[in-house]
C-alpha positions, 0 to 999 in steps of 0.5 A, a space after each residue: 320757336 325753339 323748345 326753350 323759347 316755347 317753354 319760357 312762354 308757357 311758363 309765363 302763363 300762370 293759369 296753364 292747366 295742372 293735373 289734380 292731386 288725385 290724378 298725380 297720385 294715381 299716376 305715381 302709384 300705378 307706375 310703381 310695380 310694388 304698389 297694390 290694388 288697394 293703394 291705387 283704389 284708396 288714392 282714387 276714392 279720395 275723389 268720389 266723382 272720379 271714382 264713379 267715372 272709373 266704375 262706370 267706365 269699367 262697366 261700359 260696353 267699351 270694355 264689355 265685361 259680362 259681370 258687373 264690377 262693383 268696387 274700385 279695387 275689383 276694377 283695378 284687378 280686372 283692368 290692371 294698373 295701365 288701364 286704370 291710369 288711362 281712365 283716370 287721366 282721360 276722365 280728368 282731362 275731359 273735365 279740364 277741357 269741356 266740350 265748349 271752348 272759348 274760340 267760336 272758330 274752333 269746333 271743340 265738339 268736333 275736335 273731341 269726336 276726332 280725338 276719340 276716333 283717333 284713340 279707337 283707330 290707334 287701338 285697332 291698328 295696334 291690335 292688327 300689329 299684335 301689340 299687347 298694350 292696346 290701352 296705351 295705343 288708345 290713350 296716345 291716340 285720344 290725347 295726341 292733340 292735347 296741344 290744341 286744347 291748351 292753345 285754344 284755352 290759354 292762347 285764345 287770341 293767337 289760336 283764333 288767328 290760326 283757325 281763321 287762316 286755316 279757313 281762309 287758305 284751306 291749309 293744314 292747321 299745323 302749317 297755319 300754326 307754324 306760319 303765324 306762331 312759329 310753333 305747333 300744337 304738337 310742341 305745345 302738347 309735348 311741353 304740357 305732357 312733360 310738365 304733367 309727368 305723363 308716361 314717356 311713350 305718351 309724351 313722345 306720341 303727343 310731341 311727334 305724332 306728325 313726325 314719328 321718326 323723331 320719337 326714337 324708341 317710341 317711334 312705333 306708337 307715334 307712327 300708329 297715332 300718325 296713321 290713325 289721325 290720317 285715316 280718321 281725317 280721310 273719312 271725316 271722323 270729327 274735326 281736327 281743326 282743318 279739312 285736310 288729310 296730311 301725308 303719311 310719313 314714309 318711314 312710319 308707313 314702312 315700319 307699320 307695314 300694313 297692306 291696302 287690304 288691312 287698311 280697308 278692313 280698318 275703315 270698316 271697323 272704325 265706325 262701329 268701334 267709335 260709335 260704341 265708345 261714343 255712347 258708352 264711355 261716361 267721360 265723353 261729352 
């Protein structure tokens, strides 16, 4: 299905998810370099449940700050706009798509574990590459399979056919999507991410995590997520919807230029880091 046809189909689904007003406001404010921590804090404070999650996340073992962060403004100053935006967005999406889905054939709890593992692994890879914005890598990995959640929730019958075909033929979920629907979860996720006006690099990582060269200027972050996804599948971290390990794109592998020894070290770090995130992040189901 072409992009325009996909967008028309999605437009007909009136209950497609929309980001809460508070989250939209936070995204807009944090993307403006002239904004202040007080403005961001004021926007978050309109939703007390969200504000509580932001504080809990800032004080979690995942970030590891030695002193307790007691106010939203303090959290913003310590973590920075990008981190706060990612926390707000992630907490909101976890609430929009709970751990129990509508489709009995799709293991949504296992899906969240895979997503978290991919986020953590993307961050570890970015750190190995000397990338400064590690939190961008984390959220790109965490939300890379957004399209599966949208399909499971809003195209439940079609997605049920997909996951049944995956089990019957033991194929990649993406191949089953293309075979039955003519689209895949990456395309669906990309459309929704664009609708939400998410940061461009995040949209590209979601849309092209299976084919990073198509991400153009965002190829490196898409390649990081692409590799993280494969590594998490290789050691069975969570459930991405199938039991297969996809082939790593050759151009992506050459771009990241990680040797076998580095990959081995990554494997040894992944389980510990994922366990820390799984037990400390308050929005994780």
